N, C-alpha and C positions, 0 to 999 in steps of 0.2 A: 490846734488840732484834735489830737486826742478826748479832748473835753467835748466836739462838738459831734465825734463818732461816736461819743458816749450816752452823751443825752438824746442823741437823738434814734440810738437803740432800748431806750426808754422811754422816752416819751413817741408819739404821734402826732406827724404834724404831717399837713397839707399840702400837696402839689407844691408851686415857688415855695412858701417857707420854709419847704430844709432846705433851701438854699441859701432864699434870708434874714433870716433873724438869725444863725449862727455868725455869717458874712455880715450885718449888721452888728454884731454885739463885738465880732473881735477885733473888724474895724478901730474903730469906736475906743475901746480898748488899748490898742496898738496902738494908735493913736498920740491916747490922752495919758500914753506911759510912756509911748519916747520922747514927748513931748516934755515930759519931767526931769528925766531923766539929761534933755540935752538942754534945759532949764535951768541947770546946776552947774556948766559950763558956759554958761554964757552962750551953745549954740557952736563951739570950738568944733568938735570934731565933724559932727552931723554938717558944716560949711566945708570942711574937708571934703566930704563924700560928695558932698552935692557937687565939685567941683571936679569931679568923676565922671557924671554924671553927666549927661545935658542939660541941668536945671538948673546951670547959672552961678551959681555957689548962691542957691536957696535954700535953708535948711526943713522950712515951712512946704517942703513943696518933696521933700526930698520924707520927711515922717508922713505926708499923706499917701506918698506912693507905697511907702516900706508896711506902712497899717493896710492900705489895699491888695496887696501882696499876700500880707496876713487874711484875709478877711476873704481874699475868694480859694486862696488856702485850708480853708476852716471849711463854707462854705462844700467845696468840693467831698471834701471826712464826711459832712454832715450827711451827702449826698448817699454816697457811702456805705455809710451806717445804716443810714435807714432799705438800702437795696439788701445789704448785710440778714434787718431782721426780717424783710420780706421771705430772705432765702431758706432762714431757720427757724423762719414760723409758718411756710407754707404748706 
């Protein structure tokens, strides 16, 4: 989230790009990183956590949902960074 905030302070993006570029990049990073960590232990912990949620033990769905949550947080952070840039600039 800090990276999305800082990059939106530095780079000027237009309209919906402010939200969707950090959203997609952080979601992709988070999903790949979570998959890489979970595949090291055959998704044992991810399956146990997925049972606690209504995912019926589907570790891949858990990884996807956590990636989307991280992406939404990054997108909101980037929008906040854009608003701070506008506030301090003008």
